[in-house]
SENU-784156 format. One record per residue (C-alpha): residue number from 1; residue in three letters; x, y, z. Coordinates in steps of 0.25 Angstrom, whole numbers, padded with zeros to 4 digits. Layout:
BEGIN
R   i  aa    xx    yy    zz
R NUM ALA     X     Y     Z
...
# end
This chain:
BEGIN
R   i  aa    xx    yy    zz
R   1 MET  0150 -0030  0078
R   2 GLU  0159 -0032  0066
R   3 ASN  0151 -0043  0060
R   4 SER  0137 -0039  0063
R   5 MET  0127 -0038  0051
R   6 VAL  0122 -0024  0047
R   7 THR  0107 -0025  0047
R   8 ASP  0104 -0010  0044
R   9 ASP  0111 -0009  0031
R  10 LEU  0101 -0002  0022
R  11 SER  0109 -0003  0009
R  12 TRP  0102 -0016  0006
R  13 SER  0088 -0011  0008
R  14 ILE  0079 -0009 -0004
R  15 VAL  0067 -0004  0003
R  16 ASP  0068  0009 -0005
R  17 THR  0070  0002 -0018
R  18 ILE  0058 -0006 -0017
R  19 LYS  0050  0005 -0012
R  20 GLN  0046 -0002  0001
R  21 SER  0039  0007  0010
R  22 PRO  0042  0009  0025
R  23 PRO  0036  0000  0035
R  24 VAL  0021  0000  0037
R  25 ASP  0016  0008  0049
R  26 VAL  0004 -0001  0052
R  27 LYS -0001  0008  0063
R  28 ALA -0001  0021  0054
R  29 PRO -0014  0026  0048
R  30 TYR -0016  0024  0033
R  31 ASP -0025  0031  0023
R  32 THR -0035  0022  0015
R  33 LYS -0038  0033  0005
R  34 SER -0029  0027 -0005
R  35 LEU -0038  0015 -0006
R  36 ALA -0048  0023 -0014
R  37 GLY -0048  0020 -0029
R  38 LYS -0038  0008 -0028
R  39 THR -0041 -0004 -0036
R  40 ILE -0037 -0016 -0027
R  41 LEU -0037 -0030 -0033
R  42 ILE -0039 -0041 -0022
R  43 THR -0037 -0056 -0024
R  44 GLY -0045 -0065 -0014
R  45 GLY -0053 -0053 -0011
R  46 ALA -0066 -0059 -0009
R  47 SER -0064 -0063  0006
R  48 GLY -0053 -0062  0017
R  49 PHE -0043 -0051  0016
R  50 GLY -0046 -0048  0002
R  51 ALA -0061 -0045  0005
R  52 ALA -0057 -0037  0017
R  53 PHE -0047 -0028  0009
R  54 ALA -0057 -0026 -0001
R  55 ARG -0068 -0021  0009
R  56 LYS -0058 -0012  0015
R  57 TRP -0052 -0006  0003
R  58 ALA -0066 -0004 -0005
R  59 GLN -0071  0004  0007
R  60 HIS -0059  0014  0004
R  61 GLY -0062  0015 -0011
R  62 SER -0054  0004 -0017
R  63 HIS -0058 -0004 -0030
R  64 ILE -0057 -0018 -0026
R  65 ILE -0055 -0030 -0036
R  66 ILE -0057 -0044 -0030
R  67 GLY -0053 -0057 -0035
R  68 ASP -0057 -0070 -0028
R  69 VAL -0062 -0084 -0030
R  70 ASN -0074 -0082 -0021
R  71 ASP -0083 -0075 -0031
R  72 SER -0096 -0073 -0022
R  73 ALA -0087 -0067 -0011
R  74 GLY -0080 -0058 -0021
R  75 GLU -0093 -0053 -0027
R  76 ASP -0099 -0051 -0014
R  77 LEU -0087 -0043 -0009
R  78 ILE -0087 -0034 -0021
R  79 ALA -0102 -0031 -0019
R  80 GLU -0098 -0027 -0004
R  81 LEU -0087 -0018 -0009
R  82 ARG -0095 -0010 -0018
R  83 SER -0105 -0008 -0007
R  84 LEU -0095 -0002  0003
R  85 ARG -0094  0012  0007
R  86 GLY -0083  0019  0000
R  87 SER -0082  0008 -0011
R  88 SER -0078  0011 -0025
R  89 LYS -0087  0001 -0030
R  90 HIS -0076 -0004 -0040
R  91 HIS -0075 -0018 -0034
R  92 TYR -0074 -0030 -0042
R  93 TYR -0073 -0045 -0041
R  94 GLN -0068 -0056 -0050
R  95 HIS -0066 -0071 -0048
R  96 CYS -0051 -0074 -0046
R  97 ASP -0043 -0086 -0043
R  98 VAL -0030 -0081 -0039
R  99 THR -0023 -0094 -0043
R 100 LYS -0028 -0092 -0057
R 101 TRP -0019 -0082 -0065
R 102 GLU -0030 -0079 -0075
R 103 ASP -0040 -0075 -0064
R 104 GLN -0030 -0065 -0058
R 105 VAL -0027 -0059 -0071
R 106 SER -0042 -0057 -0074
R 107 LEU -0044 -0051 -0060
R 108 PHE -0033 -0041 -0062
R 109 LYS -0038 -0037 -0076
R 110 MET -0052 -0035 -0070
R 111 ALA -0047 -0027 -0059
R 112 ALA -0040 -0017 -0068
R 113 ARG -0052 -0016 -0077
R 114 ALA -0062 -0014 -0065
R 115 SER -0053 -0004 -0058
R 116 PRO -0058  0011 -0059
R 117 THR -0043  0015 -0062
R 118 ARG -0041  0003 -0071
R 119 GLY -0030 -0002 -0062
R 120 ILE -0026 -0010 -0050
R 121 ASP -0020 -0003 -0038
R 122 ALA -0018 -0014 -0028
R 123 VAL -0019 -0029 -0028
R 124 VAL -0021 -0038 -0015
R 125 ALA -0017 -0053 -0017
R 126 SER -0026 -0058 -0005
R 127 ALA -0031 -0071 -0011
R 128 GLY -0027 -0082 -0002
R 129 ILE -0031 -0096  0004
R 130 SER -0026 -0105  0015
R 131 GLU -0024 -0120  0017
R 132 HIS -0037 -0126  0024
R 133 GLY -0032 -0140  0025
R 134 ASP -0029 -0147  0038
R 135 VAL -0014 -0148  0039
R 136 ALA -0013 -0153  0053
R 137 SER -0022 -0166  0050
R 138 GLY -0013 -0170  0039
R 139 ALA -0025 -0170  0029
R 140 PRO -0021 -0169  0015
R 141 GLY -0025 -0158  0006
R 142 VAL -0015 -0147  0012
R 143 PHE -0001 -0144  0008
R 144 ASP  0005 -0150  0021
R 145 ASN -0001 -0163  0020
R 146 PRO  0003 -0170  0007
R 147 SER -0003 -0184  0004
R 148 ASP -0003 -0195 -0006
R 149 LEU  0009 -0190 -0013
R 150 ASP  0016 -0204 -0015
R 151 SER  0004 -0210 -0023
R 152 ASP  0009 -0217 -0036
R 153 SER -0005 -0218 -0042
R 154 LEU -0006 -0203 -0045
R 155 PRO  0003 -0191 -0045
R 156 PRO  0000 -0184 -0031
R 157 PRO -0007 -0170 -0032
R 158 PRO  0001 -0158 -0029
R 159 PRO -0001 -0151 -0016
R 160 PRO -0012 -0141 -0014
R 161 LEU -0007 -0127 -0017
R 162 ASN -0020 -0119 -0018
R 163 VAL -0015 -0110 -0006
R 164 LEU -0002 -0107 -0013
R 165 ASN -0009 -0105 -0026
R 166 VAL -0019 -0095 -0021
R 167 ASN -0010 -0088 -0011
R 168 LEU  0003 -0087 -0019
R 169 THR  0001 -0090 -0033
R 170 GLY -0012 -0082 -0033
R 171 VAL -0004 -0070 -0026
R 172 MET  0007 -0071 -0036
R 173 TYR -0003 -0070 -0048
R 174 THR -0009 -0058 -0041
R 175 THR  0004 -0051 -0038
R 176 HIS  0009 -0053 -0053
R 177 LEU -0004 -0047 -0058
R 178 ALA -0003 -0035 -0048
R 179 LEU  0011 -0032 -0053
R 180 PHE  0005 -0030 -0067
R 181 TRP -0008 -0023 -0064
R 182 LEU -0004 -0014 -0052
R 183 PRO  0006 -0005 -0061
R 184 ARG -0005 -0004 -0071
R 185 ASN -0015  0003 -0062
R 186 GLY -0013  0017 -0070
R 187 GLY -0006  0024 -0058
R 188 VAL  0007  0027 -0053
R 189 SER  0012  0020 -0041
R 190 ARG  0018  0027 -0029
R 191 LEU  0030  0018 -0030
R 192 ASP  0032  0023 -0044
R 193 LEU  0032  0037 -0038
R 194 LEU  0043  0034 -0029
R 195 ASP  0053  0033 -0041
R 196 ASP  0046  0043 -0050
R 197 THR  0038  0054 -0044
R 198 THR  0034  0058 -0058
R 199 ALA  0027  0045 -0061
R 200 ALA  0013  0051 -0059
R 201 ASP  0016  0063 -0068
R 202 ASP  0009  0056 -0079
R 203 GLY -0005  0057 -0072
R 204 ARG -0006  0043 -0067
R 205 PRO -0012  0042 -0053
R 206 ILE -0004  0036 -0041
R 207 ARG -0010  0022 -0039
R 208 ASP -0006  0011 -0029
R 209 ARG  0000 -0002 -0034
R 210 HIS -0002 -0011 -0022
R 211 LEU  0000 -0026 -0021
R 212 LEU -0005 -0032 -0008
R 213 LEU -0001 -0046 -0005
R 214 VAL -0007 -0054  0006
R 215 SER  0002 -0064  0013
R 216 SER -0001 -0069  0027
R 217 ILE  0006 -0072  0041
R 218 ALA  0009 -0086  0034
R 219 GLY  0018 -0078  0024
R 220 LEU  0027 -0074  0036
R 221 ALA  0026 -0087  0046
R 222 PRO  0023 -0101  0044
R 223 LEU  0009 -0106  0045
R 224 PRO  0009 -0121  0048
R 225 GLY -0003 -0128  0041
R 226 GLN -0003 -0118  0030
R 227 THR  0009 -0121  0023
R 228 GLU  0004 -0118  0009
R 229 TYR -0003 -0105  0014
R 230 THR  0010 -0101  0021
R 231 ALA  0019 -0103  0009
R 232 SER  0009 -0095  0000
R 233 LYS  0009 -0083  0010
R 234 HIS  0024 -0084  0011
R 235 GLY  0024 -0083 -0004
R 236 VAL  0016 -0071 -0004
R 237 LEU  0025 -0064  0006
R 238 GLY  0037 -0067 -0002
R 239 LEU  0030 -0062 -0014
R 240 PHE  0028 -0049 -0007
R 241 ARG  0042 -0048 -0001
R 242 SER  0048 -0049 -0015
R 243 LEU  0038 -0041 -0023
R 244 ARG  0039 -0029 -0015
R 245 ALA  0053 -0027 -0019
R 246 THR  0049 -0026 -0034
R 247 SER  0034 -0022 -0035
R 248 TRP  0038 -0007 -0033
R 249 THR  0044 -0007 -0047
R 250 LYS  0029 -0008 -0052
R 251 GLY  0025  0002 -0042
R 252 ILE  0018 -0009 -0034
R 253 ARG  0018 -0009 -0019
R 254 CYS  0017 -0023 -0013
R 255 ASN  0013 -0026  0001
R 256 VAL  0008 -0038  0009
R 257 LEU -0001 -0042  0020
R 258 CYS  0002 -0054  0030
R 259 PRO -0010 -0057  0038
R 260 TYR -0010 -0066  0050
R 261 PHE -0022 -0075  0052
R 262 VAL -0035 -0068  0050
R 263 ASP -0049 -0074  0050
R 264 THR -0052 -0075  0035
R 265 PRO -0056 -0086  0026
R 266 ILE -0042 -0089  0022
R 267 VAL -0038 -0094  0037
R 268 PRO -0042 -0108  0039
R 269 TRP -0051 -0111  0051
R 270 ARG -0040 -0120  0058
R 271 ALA -0031 -0108  0058
R 272 LEU -0042 -0099  0064
R 273 ALA -0044 -0110  0075
R 274 LEU -0029 -0110  0078
R 275 LEU -0029 -0095  0080
R 276 ALA -0041 -0095  0089
R 277 GLY -0038 -0085  0101
R 278 GLY -0026 -0080  0094
R 279 PRO -0023 -0067  0086
R 280 LYS -0028 -0066  0072
R 281 ALA -0026 -0055  0062
R 282 GLU -0038 -0046  0060
R 283 ILE -0043 -0044  0045
R 284 GLU -0045 -0029  0048
R 285 ASP -0030 -0028  0051
R 286 VAL -0027 -0036  0038
R 287 VAL -0036 -0026  0030
R 288 ASP -0030 -0014  0037
R 289 ALA -0016 -0019  0034
R 290 ALA -0020 -0021  0019
R 291 THR -0027 -0008  0018
R 292 ARG -0014 -0001  0024
R 293 LEU -0006 -0007  0013
R 294 MET -0016 -0004  0002
R 295 ALA -0019  0010  0006
R 296 ASP -0005  0015  0010
R 297 GLU  0002  0015 -0004
R 298 GLU  0015  0018  0002
R 299 VAL  0016  0005  0009
R 300 VAL  0025 -0004 -0001
R 301 GLY  0031 -0017  0001
R 302 ARG  0026 -0020  0015
R 303 GLY  0020 -0032  0022
R 304 LEU  0010 -0032  0034
R 305 LEU  0007 -0043  0043
R 306 ILE -0007 -0043  0050
R 307 GLY -0007 -0051  0063
R 308 GLY -0016 -0051  0075
R 309 ARG -0018 -0040  0084
R 310 GLN -0008 -0043  0096
R 311 ARG  0000 -0035  0106
R 312 VAL  0011 -0039  0116
R 313 VAL  0005 -0036  0130
R 314 GLY  0013 -0040  0142
R 315 GLY  0022 -0049  0133
R 316 LYS  0010 -0057  0127
R 317 LEU  0004 -0056  0113
R 318 VAL -0010 -0051  0115
R 319 VAL -0021 -0051  0105
R 320 VAL -0027 -0037  0103
R 321 ASP -0042 -0037  0100
R 322 ALA -0047 -0028  0089
R 323 GLU -0055 -0019  0098
R 324 TYR -0043 -0016  0106
R 325 ALA -0035 -0014  0093
R 326 GLU -0045 -0004  0088
R 327 GLY -0046  0003  0101
R 328 GLU -0031  0007  0100
R 329 GLY -0032  0016  0088
R 330 GLY -0034  0031  0087
R 331 ASP -0047  0037  0083
R 332 GLY -0049  0037  0068
R 333 ASP -0039  0026  0064
R 334 GLU -0049  0019  0055
R 335 ASP -0052  0032  0048
R 336 ARG -0037  0033  0045
R 337 GLY -0036  0019  0040
R 338 ILE -0029  0012  0051
R 339 ARG -0034  0001  0060
R 340 ASN -0028 -0002  0074
R 341 SER -0022 -0016  0074
R 342 PRO -0011 -0017  0084
R 343 SER  0001 -0026  0080
R 344 ALA -0008 -0032  0069
R 345 VAL  0000 -0027  0057
R 346 TRP  0015 -0027  0055
R 347 GLU  0025 -0028  0044
R 348 VAL  0032 -0040  0038
R 349 HIS  0044 -0042  0030
R 350 ALA  0047 -0027  0031
R 351 HIS  0062 -0027  0029
R 352 ASP  0064 -0036  0017
R 353 TYR  0071 -0026  0009
R 354 GLU  0078 -0018  0019
R 355 MET  0090 -0027  0018
R 356 VAL  0090 -0036  0006
R 357 GLU  0101 -0045  0000
R 358 VAL  0108 -0042 -0012
R 359 PHE  0099 -0049 -0023
R 360 VAL  0087 -0042 -0018
R 361 TYR  0094 -0029 -0017
R 362 ARG  0100 -0029 -0031
R 363 PHE  0088 -0035 -0038
R 364 VAL  0079 -0023 -0032
R 365 LYS  0090 -0013 -0036
R 366 VAL  0090 -0018 -0050
R 367 LEU  0075 -0018 -0051
R 368 ASN  0075 -0004 -0047
R 369 MET  0086 -0001 -0057
R 370 VAL  0078 -0007 -0068
R 371 ARG  0066  0000 -0064
R 372 THR  0074  0013 -0064
R 373 ILE  0080  0010 -0078
R 374 ARG  0066  0007 -0084
R 375 GLY  0061  0020 -0079
R 376 TRP  0072  0028 -0086
R 377 VAL  0070  0020 -0098
R 378 GLU  0055  0024 -0099
R 379 THR  0060  0038 -0096
R 380 LEU  0069  0038 -0108
R 381 LYS  0059  0032 -0117
R 382 ASP  0049  0044 -0113
R 383 LEU  0060  0054 -0115
R 384 TRP  0063  0048 -0129
R 385 ALA  0049  0048 -0133
R 386 ILE  0048  0063 -0129
R 387 TYR  0060  0066 -0137
R 388 LEU  0055  0059 -0149
R 389 SER  0041  0066 -0148
R 390 ARG  0045  0079 -0144
R 391 GLY  0060  0080 -0146
R 392 ARG  0066  0074 -0159
R 393 GLY  0052  0071 -0165
R 394 GLY  0046  0084 -0161
R 395 GLY  0058  0091 -0167
R 396 ARG  0056  0084 -0180
R 397 ALA  0042  0087 -0180
R 398 ALA  0045  0102 -0178
R 399 LYS  0055  0103 -0189
R 400 ALA  0045  0096 -0199
R 401 LYS  0034  0106 -0195
R 402 ALA  0044  0118 -0197
R 403 LYS  0048  0113 -0211
R 404 ASN  0033  0111 -0215
R 405 ALA  0031  0125 -0210
R 406 VAL  0042  0131 -0219
R 407 LEU  0037  0123 -0231
# end
């Protein structure tokens, strides 16, 4: 067809430029050995996903740093982590309100000081809250139900934006700090080695630099009654989709999780009631997906949605129970670091950079060019320093020494 649009033109792809890895094979086994010795900072780590991640990774030898506002739960979790078999014992908690910039700055500084390697290898932005107001009844106090905004006596108060402040502003703070601290972990990133195979010749160890964001199904689909929450999680997903095109310049790999409804404290009881009898995501599947992204250091710029265990049987969507799911795997799957959760995990927004428009294409190419030029400038500086110390400068010193010997 003469006027048909070409959809397989790879000339506008920047996948290789941004170092995005191939699609994730969520059924393939992965090795958890790389978790040992990693210092991982988790915001909102005292409960929910953050606490589940911490327990899993501590068992594999990771050093866990937790920031949260629930001090008693945070301290109890740290004591639990230190008692786990395989634990490194280097686990620490600090009070942190993610909406307060100074709290997060202090948390990151503490993490770097407390780390046995004096650096942070991974950051997980898992702090989050949801709306618990009753939207359907029209009761005030939630974003969807404005009231008394026409009063002449006093200026009306602004809408409640606590959810947006925690879930988006807090995540932006965490991300900004991660972009600063991760490149200062004392190691060489695998992404750096893709451009310069000699980067580790100075004796620095190869260390991970990983930013793991936590969005939600609400970052992909509308969630009526949770307007503020949905906006915040769309924002986190937008952060991921943009950041993964630039974070590689700092040697940082950025990935994201998008869980469906899971029975955790963040999910309101009304939502759980509406889901009664229907499929929900299992927290074990969320932890498994997060562990895959954390352990497999070759996964770069990928997003995983964790849904319910379902299958199409006879043209109908059927919920698969956990016992059936576990029974399908081969012997030793747990030992190899993989759980069997049929149709529970799949990729989202996998093709953003396979065909981009002209602005994105040129911006990333210019970014790459600037990075290359900076590399050459640093190389020339080093060569000039060598010349001054061992070439021109060294020659003068040799002549002076010879002259003194004659005298």
